[in-house]
C-alpha positions in Angstrom: -14.3 16.7 4.2 -11.3 15.9 6.4 -10.2 12.3 5.9 -7.4 12.6 8.5 -7.1 14.5 11.7 -3.4 14.3 12.3 -0.9 17.0 11.4 0.5 16.9 8.0 4.3 15.9 7.6 6.8 18.9 7.7 7.6 19.9 4.1 11.1 20.8 5.1 11.7 17.4 6.9 10.3 15.5 3.9 12.5 17.4 1.6 15.4 16.7 3.6 14.7 13.2 3.6 14.3 13.1 -0.1 17.7 14.9 -0.5 19.6 12.0 1.3 17.5 9.1 -0.2 15.9 6.1 1.7 16.5 5.8 5.4 19.2 3.2 6.0 19.2 0.8 9.1 21.7 1.7 11.6 25.1 -0.3 11.4 26.0 -2.0 14.7 29.1 -0.5 16.2 32.5 -2.6 16.0 33.3 -4.4 19.3 35.6 -2.5 21.5 39.0 -3.8 21.7 39.9 -6.0 24.7 42.4 -4.7 27.2 45.8 -6.5 26.9 46.4 -6.5 30.6 44.4 -7.8 33.4 44.1 -5.6 36.5 45.8 -7.0 39.6 43.6 -9.4 41.7 42.1 -7.8 44.9 43.3 -9.1 48.2 41.2 -12.0 49.3 40.0 -10.1 52.6 39.0 -7.1 50.6 35.3 -6.8 49.4 34.5 -5.2 46.2 32.6 -1.8 46.4 28.9 -2.0 45.8 27.9 -1.4 42.2 26.2 2.2 41.9 22.4 2.3 41.6 21.5 2.7 38.0 20.3 6.2 37.2 16.5 6.6 36.7 15.5 6.5 33.0 14.7 10.0 31.6 11.4 10.1 30.0 12.3 12.5 27.4 16.1 12.4 27.2 18.2 14.9 25.2 19.6 13.2 22.1 21.7 16.2 20.7 22.4 19.9 21.2 22.8 22.3 18.3 24.6 25.5 19.3 23.4 25.0 22.7 19.6 24.1 21.8 18.5 20.8 23.0 17.0 18.2 20.6 14.9 15.8 22.7 13.6 12.2 21.9 10.0 13.5 21.7 11.0 15.6 18.6 12.4 12.3 17.0 9.1 10.5 17.7 7.0 13.4 16.4 9.2 13.5 13.2 8.9 9.8 12.9 5.1 9.9 13.0 5.1 12.8 10.4 7.2 10.6 7.7 5.5 9.3 4.5 4.0 6.0 5.0 6.8 4.0 3.7 9.4 5.5 6.3 6.7 5.7 9.1 6.4 1.8 8.9 10.0 1.3 9.8 10.8 0.8 13.4 12.3 3.8 15.5 15.6 2.1 16.0 16.0 1.7 12.2 15.4 5.6 11.4 16.7 7.2 14.6 20.1 8.1 13.3 18.8 9.5 10.1 15.9 11.4 11.7 18.6 12.8 14.1 20.6 14.1 11.5 17.7 15.7 9.7 16.5 17.5 12.8 20.0 18.8 13.5 20.1 20.3 9.8 16.6 21.7 10.6 17.7 23.3 13.8 20.7 24.9 12.0 18.3 26.3 9.3 15.9 27.6 11.9 18.9 29.2 13.7 20.1 30.8 10.6 16.6 32.1 9.7 16.1 33.6 13.1 19.5 35.3 13.1 18.4 36.9 9.8 15.2 38.1 11.5 12.8 36.1 9.2 10.3 36.1 11.8 9.9 39.8 11.2 9.0 39.4 7.5 5.2 39.9 6.8 4.8 36.9 4.7 6.4 34.8 7.5 3.9 36.2 9.9 1.0 35.3 7.6 2.3 31.8 7.0 2.5 31.3 10.8 -0.8 32.5 11.4 -2.3 30.0 8.8 -0.2 27.1 10.2 -1.5 27.9 13.6 -5.0 28.0 12.6 -4.7 24.7 10.9 -3.1 23.0 14.0 -5.7 24.6 16.2 -8.3 23.2 13.8 -6.9 19.7 13.6 -6.5 19.5 17.4 -9.9 20.6 18.1 -11.6 18.2 15.4 -9.6 15.3 16.8 -10.8 16.1 20.3 -14.4 16.2 19.3 -14.2 13.0 17.2 -12.5 11.3 20.3 -15.2 12.4 22.6 -17.9 10.9 20.1 -16.0 7.7 18.8 -15.8 6.0 22.1 -15.3 2.3 22.0 -18.7 1.7 23.5 -20.3 3.8 20.7 -18.3 2.1 17.9 -19.3 -1.3 19.2 -23.0 -0.2 19.4 -23.1 1.0 15.9 -21.4 -2.1 14.8 -24.2 -4.2 16.3 -26.7 -1.9 14.4 -25.1 -2.2 11.2 -24.9 -5.8 11.4 -28.8 -6.0 11.5 -28.7 -4.1 8.0 -26.6 -6.8 6.4 -28.6 -9.4 4.8 -27.7 -13.1 5.3 -26.3 -14.7 2.0 -25.5 -18.2 1.1 -22.3 -19.5 -0.1 -20.9 -22.8 -1.2 -17.6 -24.6 -1.1 -17.1 -26.6 -4.3 -14.5 -28.3 -6.4 -14.3 -28.3 -10.3 -12.5 -29.8 -13.1 -12.1 -27.6 -16.2 -11.3 -29.1 -19.7 -11.5 -27.7 -23.0 -14.1 -29.8 -24.7 -17.4 -31.5 -23.9 -16.2 -35.0 -24.7 -13.4 -34.5 -22.3 -15.7 -33.5 -19.5 -17.8 -36.6 -20.1 -14.8 -38.8 -19.9 -13.9 -37.2 -16.5 -17.5 -37.6 -15.4 -17.2 -41.5 -16.4 -13.9 -41.8 -14.5 -15.5 -40.2 -11.3 -18.5 -42.7 -11.6 -15.9 -45.6 -11.6 -14.4 -44.3 -8.3 -11.5 -42.4 -9.3 -10.8 -39.6 -6.8 -11.9 -36.2 -7.8 -8.7 -34.5 -6.5 -6.5 -36.9 -8.5 -8.2 -36.1 -11.8 -8.3 -32.3 -11.2 -4.5 -32.4 -10.6 -4.0 -34.5 -13.7 -6.6 -33.0 -16.2 -7.8 -29.7 -15.1 -6.7 -26.7 -17.2 -7.3 -24.6 -14.3 -3.8 -25.0 -12.9 -4.4 -23.0 -9.7 -7.3 -24.8 -8.5 -6.2 -28.1 -10.2 -3.0 -28.0 -7.8 -5.5 -27.8 -4.9 -7.5 -30.9 -6.0 -9.8 -28.5 -7.8 -10.8 -26.9 -4.6 -12.2 -23.3 -5.1 -13.0 -22.5 -1.4 -15.9 -20.8 -0.3 -17.7 -18.3 -2.8 -20.9 -16.5 -3.3 -23.2 -16.6 -6.2 -22.3 -13.4 -7.6 -18.4 -14.3 -7.4 -18.6 -16.8 -10.5 -19.9 -16.5 -14.0 -23.7 -17.3 -14.1 -23.8 -20.6 -15.7 -21.2 -22.1 -13.2 -22.8 -20.3 -10.3 -26.3 -21.5 -11.3 -25.2 -25.1 -11.8 -23.1 -25.2 -8.3 -25.9 -23.5 -6.3 -28.5 -26.0 -7.6 -26.4 -29.0 -6.3 -27.1 -30.7 -2.9 -24.2 -31.1 -0.5 -21.9 -33.8 -1.8 -23.5 -33.9 -5.1 -21.7 -34.2 -8.6 -23.0 -32.4 -11.6 -24.6 -35.1 -13.8 -23.4 -33.0 -17.1 -20.6 -30.8 -18.1 -21.2 -27.2 -17.5 -20.3 -24.9 -20.3 -18.8 -21.3 -19.8 -16.6 -18.9 -21.6 -13.6 -20.8 -20.1 -14.5 -24.3 -21.2 -16.5 -27.3 -19.8 -16.6 -27.9 -15.9 -17.4 -30.9 -13.8 -18.4 -29.7 -10.3 -18.5 -31.2 -7.0 -20.6 -29.5 -4.4 -18.8 -30.1 -0.9 -20.8 -27.9 1.6 -23.0 -24.8 1.8 -23.6 -22.4 4.6 -24.8 -18.8 5.4 -22.0 -16.3 5.1 -20.7 -15.3 8.6 -21.3 -11.6 9.4 -18.2 -9.4 9.0 -16.1 -9.0 12.2 -15.9 -5.8 14.1 -12.2 -5.3 13.1 -13.4 -5.4 9.4 -16.0 -2.6 9.8 -14.6 -0.3 12.7 -12.6 1.9 10.3 -15.7 2.6 8.1 -17.8 3.1 11.3 -15.3 5.5 12.8 -15.2 7.6 9.7 -19.0 7.9 9.7 -18.9 9.0 13.2 -16.1 11.5 12.5 -18.1 13.0 9.6 -21.1 13.3 11.7 -19.3 14.8 14.7 -17.7 17.4 12.4 -20.9 18.2 10.6 -22.8 18.7 13.8 -20.0 20.9 15.3 -19.9 23.1 12.1 -23.7 23.5 12.2 -23.7 24.4 15.8 -21.0 27.0 15.3 -22.4 28.3 12.1 -26.0 28.7 13.8 -24.2 31.0 16.6 -22.0 32.9 14.3 -22.4 36.1 12.5 -20.6 35.4 8.9 -20.6 38.2 6.2 -19.2 37.3 2.8 -18.0 39.1 -0.2 -17.2 38.3 -3.8 -13.6 38.8 -5.0 -14.4 42.2 -6.4 -15.8 43.1 -2.8 -19.5 43.0 -4.1 -22.3 41.4 -1.9 -23.0 37.7 -3.2 -26.5 36.5 -3.9 -28.4 34.2 -1.8 -26.4 31.2 -0.6 -27.3 27.9 -1.9 -28.4 25.5 0.7 -25.6 23.2 2.4 
């Protein structure tokens, strides 16, 4: 099934980009030299002429001509969107010069091919027919999906999906991890004397990442931790300290439970891409079913014999 509905990047353009290496940022032009002489001052009674009105901005300006053939900004924009992801992420200003050079090269190659009547070659005509069908398919599928995946429907499907996501508890805890049970018992004794938990975690915990944060592990679900640790942490009340060391494969833990809550539902932005993909698959599937139902399709094996009964789709 189609994962994307945009046109594939031009192989010729990608090949040309690969030939010249990574796209480099445009270098600023050197400042113009200042004039050595000042123009004479205008007479006091003379008024300077009014500045000419700025020319209206051209929506799709010509950025180059190649043997009289115009290259417009819109072609640069299409080429930009057709690049591999690492180039497409760059701003237009940074890749404009390199893309323009590549498009000029492409225009020269196209002109040379046409001068040599490549368009009359039978293989060329087959390739063009295939490309036209691919573009037609992509455009029509995109139109169908756009009509189905409206913002209102995506939001409604998000609300429906939230109903299927069960609420789950998560806790926020701190821990101090040491190598032996005796060390863990000594930590517990210090905590009961009033030594701050975060101070001991920074000084003694062998889990250096959480130790640097005073032992803070942040919010986590039961399935996020090893069983022995998770069982002990989720059994504690808010603000409670484990009354004995908890042994896991990593060593011995002293746990302080700071808080517990129900997991907040995922935001719309977290699920919208999944929902849109689901809508797209359903839209394309429904369209194909409808088209097949109204079409007369006849198939043959590679040897031109009739195939057996088709398997159910």
